[in-house]
C-alpha positions in Angstrom: -5.6 -16.0 -5.0 -7.6 -16.4 -1.8 -8.5 -13.6 0.5 -6.0 -14.8 3.1 -3.2 -14.6 0.5 -4.3 -11.0 -0.3 -4.2 -10.1 3.3 -0.8 -11.6 3.9 0.7 -10.0 0.8 -0.9 -6.7 1.8 0.6 -6.9 5.2 4.0 -7.6 3.8 3.6 -4.8 1.2 2.6 -2.4 3.9 5.6 -3.3 6.0 8.0 -2.8 3.0 6.3 0.5 2.1 6.7 1.7 5.7 10.3 0.6 5.6 10.9 2.5 2.4 9.2 5.6 3.7 9.9 5.8 7.5 8.2 8.4 9.6 5.6 9.0 12.1 2.2 8.3 10.7 -1.1 8.7 12.5 -2.9 5.4 12.9 0.2 3.3 13.6 0.6 -0.3 12.7 -3.1 -0.9 12.0 -3.3 1.9 9.4 -0.1 0.6 7.8 -1.7 -2.8 7.4 -4.8 -1.4 5.8 -2.7 0.7 3.5 -0.8 -2.4 2.5 -3.9 -4.4 1.7 -5.5 -1.4 -0.2 -2.1 -0.9 -1.9 -2.2 -4.4 -3.2 -5.6 -3.8 -4.8 -4.5 -0.4 -6.2 -1.2 -1.7 -7.4 -2.9 -4.7 -9.1 -5.4 -2.4 -10.8 -2.9 0.2 -12.0 -0.4 -2.5 -13.0 -3.0 -4.3 -15.1 -4.1 -1.0 -16.8 -0.5 -0.1 -17.6 0.2 -3.6 -18.9 2.6 -4.7 -16.2 0.5 -7.7 -15.3 -2.0 -8.6 -12.7 -1.7 -9.3 -9.0 -3.2 -12.8 -9.3 -0.5 -15.0 -7.8 2.0 -14.8 -5.0 5.0 -13.8 -7.1 7.8 -11.3 -7.0 6.1 -9.2 -9.7 2.8 -9.2 -7.8 4.6 -8.3 -4.6 6.3 -5.4 -6.4 3.0 -4.0 -7.7 1.4 -4.4 -4.3 4.3 -2.6 -2.6 4.2 0.2 -5.2 0.5 0.6 -4.6 1.1 0.7 -0.8 3.8 3.4 -1.2 1.5 5.4 -3.4 -1.3 5.2 -0.9 1.1 6.1 1.9 2.2 9.2 0.1 -1.4 10.3 -0.5 -2.3 9.5 3.1 0.6 11.7 4.4 -0.4 14.6 2.1 -4.0 14.4 3.3 -3.0 14.1 7.0 -0.5 17.0 6.7 -3.2 19.3 5.1 -5.6 18.3 7.8 -3.1 19.1 10.6 -2.1 22.4 9.1 -5.8 23.5 8.7 -6.4 22.7 12.4 -3.9 25.4 13.5 
């Protein structure tokens, strides 16, 4: 898959992750896009390690792994941002 395909899939996965986990996140749309792209990489790596397959084509399975990775990163991002906000007080 080319880099443009990875970016497009990441953007879509980030949008779906944000739709699944609505809320106000610092960073806005740009951070959601980055989390989606990184989620595609994380989802592909974890999925390959667990035997679910690889994110190597634009398919429903690859999109599911990318979205799961984006949701995972969104959860981690929110936990880190919440800890930072509570320590500022």
